[in-house]
Structure formats: structure tokens, C-alpha cells
C-alpha positions in Angstrom: -4.5 7.9 59.0 -3.3 6.7 62.4 0.5 7.0 62.3 0.9 4.9 65.5 -0.8 2.0 63.7 1.3 2.6 60.6 4.5 2.4 62.6 3.3 -0.8 64.4 2.3 -2.3 61.1 5.7 -1.5 59.6 7.5 -3.2 62.5 5.3 -6.3 62.4 5.6 -6.6 58.6 9.4 -6.2 58.8 9.6 -9.0 61.5 7.3 -11.2 59.4 9.3 -10.6 56.2 12.6 -11.3 58.1 11.2 -14.6 59.4 9.8 -15.5 55.9 13.2 -15.0 54.4 15.6 -16.2 57.1 13.9 -19.3 58.3 13.9 -21.1 54.9 17.3 -19.6 54.1 19.0 -21.0 57.2 17.2 -24.4 56.9 18.0 -24.7 53.1 19.9 -21.9 51.4 19.1 -23.5 48.0 15.5 -22.5 48.5 16.4 -18.9 47.6 19.1 -19.7 45.1 17.5 -17.4 42.5 18.3 -14.4 44.8 22.0 -15.2 45.0 24.5 -13.4 42.7 25.1 -15.3 39.5 28.8 -16.0 40.3 27.8 -17.7 43.5 25.1 -19.7 41.6 27.6 -20.8 39.0 30.1 -22.0 41.6 27.3 -23.9 43.4 26.2 -25.6 40.1 29.7 -26.8 39.4 29.3 -29.4 42.1 25.5 -29.7 42.4 22.6 -30.5 40.0 21.4 -27.4 38.2 17.9 -26.3 39.2 15.8 -23.4 37.8 17.1 -20.1 39.1 16.3 -17.6 36.4 13.8 -14.9 37.3 11.2 -16.1 34.8 11.6 -19.8 35.5 8.4 -21.5 36.7 9.7 -22.2 40.2 10.8 -18.6 40.8 7.5 -17.1 39.3 5.4 -19.4 41.6 7.4 -18.4 44.7 7.4 -14.7 43.9 3.8 -14.8 42.7 2.6 -16.4 45.9 4.5 -13.8 47.9 3.0 -11.0 45.9 -0.5 -12.3 46.5 0.1 -12.6 50.2 1.5 -9.1 50.2 -1.5 -7.8 48.4 -3.9 -9.4 50.8 -2.0 -8.1 53.8 -1.9 -4.6 52.4 -5.6 -4.5 52.2 -5.9 -5.4 55.8 -3.2 -2.9 56.8 -4.9 -0.1 54.8 -8.1 -0.6 56.7 -6.4 -0.9 60.1 -4.4 2.3 59.5 -7.5 4.2 58.4 -6.6 4.9 54.8 -9.4 7.1 53.4 -8.9 7.0 49.6 -6.8 5.6 46.8 -3.8 8.0 47.4 -3.6 7.4 51.2 -3.9 3.7 50.7 -1.2 3.8 48.0 1.1 5.9 50.2 0.7 3.5 53.1 1.2 0.3 51.1 4.1 1.6 49.1 5.7 3.3 52.1 5.8 0.0 54.0 7.0 -1.8 50.8 9.8 0.7 50.4 10.8 0.4 54.1 11.0 -3.4 53.8 12.8 -3.2 50.5 15.5 -0.9 51.9 15.8 -3.0 55.1 16.2 -6.1 53.0 19.0 -4.5 51.0 20.8 -2.5 53.7 20.6 -4.9 56.5 19.6 -8.4 55.4 21.7 -8.5 52.2 24.6 -6.2 53.1 25.0 -7.3 56.7 23.5 -10.7 57.5 23.6 -12.3 54.1 27.2 -11.2 53.5 28.4 -12.4 56.9 26.3 -15.4 58.0 28.0 -18.6 57.1 24.8 -20.5 57.7 23.2 -19.0 54.5 26.1 -19.8 52.2 25.4 -22.3 49.5 27.4 -25.6 49.9 30.7 -25.3 48.0 30.7 -21.5 48.0 31.7 -20.9 51.6 35.1 -19.5 50.4 33.6 -16.8 48.3 33.7 -13.9 50.8 34.0 -11.2 48.1 31.1 -12.5 46.1 28.9 -12.6 49.2 29.7 -8.9 49.9 28.5 -7.6 46.5 26.8 -4.4 47.5 26.1 -3.2 44.0 24.2 -6.5 43.1 21.9 -6.2 46.1 21.4 -2.5 45.5 20.3 -3.1 41.9 18.0 -5.9 43.1 16.5 -3.5 45.6 15.8 -1.0 42.8 13.9 -3.8 40.9 12.1 -4.6 44.1 11.0 -0.9 44.3 9.6 -1.1 40.8 7.9 -4.5 41.2 6.4 -3.3 44.4 4.4 -0.7 42.6 2.2 -3.4 41.0 0.7 -4.9 44.2 0.5 -1.5 45.9 -1.4 0.1 43.0 -3.7 -2.9 42.7 -4.2 -3.0 46.5 -4.9 0.7 46.6 -7.3 0.4 43.7 -9.2 -2.4 45.3 -9.3 -0.6 48.6 -10.6 2.6 47.0 -13.4 0.6 45.4 -14.3 -1.0 48.7 -14.2 2.1 50.8 
């Protein structure tokens, strides 16, 4: 595998992920309501119409499902560009990039930006500083992300191995 390409791919994917999350979040924080801690959601719903925000709601499954399909397609391209040569190298590449972005999302986007950017606070919850600084919540979500990420990475590596 070409490690320079892997590093460049990781940087590009991290930038793309950041844009994919932050642009809709700043324009309309309610778009990502399902990713907010429950106490923030409940405070928001006290003054706004309740919308589906449970993980297995149709809306959330469609959003997350589309994101996973896009991730799967991109992983196949990244595997080829980086020169993965078999299932295990493809899996290591895909899951390595997934883990990097997952940790970046938790440690930087959630713990630093999300906690401190007033522009991403749900209307009516601007006063909830402590709730927006919940490190444990985002860490647990990150652990789930690591587990969920295995699925598209395994599928992608399997498809790649069949194609190579």
C-alpha cells in the first residue's frame, strides 16, 4: 500500500466529513437532532414540535443508511487508489480511516466545536452549557460508531477482495 496516498485520503475524507456534518448543522441544527444528548432534545421539544429522533426512527435510519452507502462506495475507491492488495489490507485501510474520523468526530468536533459553538445549539437550549459539554455521552457514541463502522468496512473489503 502507498502510505502517502493513505495519509492524503485520510485528510481529504476528514475534511469531507467535517463539511458534511458542519454545513447542515450550522444552517439547521435540528437536522442532526438525533445526535444531540437526550436532555438537550427534551429541552428543545418543550417548546417545539416533536420530530423523530430515536436511532431506529425512519428518518434517522434513512440519513444514516445513505451515509453508510456513500461511505461504502468511497471506501472501494480509496482501497483501489491506496493499492490495497487483498481483503485484510483493504479492511485495515477502510477501518483505519473510519477509526481516525470517528475519534476526530468525538475528540474535536463533539468535545470542542459542538460544545462551544453557539451556532449549533438548538433553539431554546442555548443556556445548557453543561449539557453541551457531556464528554461521556460523545465518547459512548464514538464507541458505537466504531462498532457500526465495522459493517461497511467488512462489506467493502469483501467486495474489494472479490474484484481484485
